[in-house]
N, C-alpha and C positions, 0 to 999 in steps of 0.2 A: 111249106116246103115238101117236095115230092120225094118219096124213097128214091135212091138212086142218085139224087142231086150231089154234086160234088162239094157244094157249101156245107159249112158247118153252121148251126143254129146256136146263138147265144141268147139265153133268156136272162134279162137283166131288169133291175128294179128302176123302172122309169120315174117313179115318184122320189127317188132319191138323187138329190142334186149331185153328190159324189160319185154316184154310179154313171150319171149321164156324163159328167166330166171325164170319167174314166174310159166310157164308150168312145168320146170324141178324141181321146188321146190315143186309143187303140186304132181308130179310123187313119188318124194323121200318120202314125208309125207304118200302117199298113200299106199307105198310098195306093197305087192301082190295085193291089191285091184285096183291098176292102170289099171289093164285089165276091170274093169267095166267103164271105161272113153274112149272114142274115140276122140282124138283130130283132130280138122280139121282146117287146115291153110286157112284163108280168102283170103290171097293174090291170086289174079288171079282167083278167083272162083265165080265171080259175078253171073254166070248163076246158079250156084248151090244155092247160098244164096237165089237169086230170086224164085228158085223153091221150096223153103220150107218157103217163105214169109217172108224174112229178107232182107230189103233194103241194099244194099252194102254198102253206105255211113254210114247208122246207125250202119252196122257191124264194121265199122271203129271207131265209136265214142262210142260204148257200147259192153260190153262182152255179148254175146249171149250163151244159152245153151238149148238144146233140152233135155227135161227130158224121162223118161221111157215111158210115155204116150203120147209122141211125141209133147207136148206142148212146145213151144219156149218162154224161160223167158230171160229178158235182164236186164243190168245194176245191181244194187244191189241184185234183186232177183235171178239172174243168179249166182253171188257170193254166196249168201246164200245157195243155193242149192248144189253148188261145195263145199262150207267149211263143209257142212253137210255131205260130203262123207268122209271126213278126221276127224278121231275120236278126235285128238288133236284141231282141229278147231272148232268143235261143240259148245263149248260155246261162241266163237266169233261170230258164225252164229246166235246164239240167243240175242247177244247184238246187232248185226247189224240190227235184224229185228225190235228192237225197234222202234217205230214212231219218235221221236225226233232224234233219233241216224241214222235212215234210211235217214231222210231228210239232216241231215248234211253231211253224207257219200256221199250221191247221188249228192250234190252240189260239193263237194270237188272232187269226182270222175271225173265229167263232166269237171271241170277247169282243172284239171291234163291232162286229155286226150287231150283236146283240145291244151293246151299249148304245150305237146309232138308232136302232129301231125302238129301244125303250125311251130314249130321249126325245123322239119324235112322236110318241105315243102309238105307235103301231104295232108295238109287241107288248102284250100284258100278260105276265105271268105271275 
């Protein structure tokens, strides 16, 4: 994606069946607007991730999205940006942005991702 593009870039875990399913769901909900989003599989793309300032391990642990201004957002902020692109999900994005909700979602999200990666043997700590 070139600077100045109007698309957002979503860096997702293509080795994760649930992440691939989530991507398909977003694309379905986006309809024609799906052309406004570029999906990039992080699997095997460590050099690309580093070149835009994303640590590959963090890319596994958190969703990252690069916005139209080329700023990289992660975790709940990334989901909020993505949900705001889907008209039917905009109300959820507003709720997710509320301070207490955001904190709870963040904790639950991190716990869920770590569990998934540990079960699959992709995260060893």
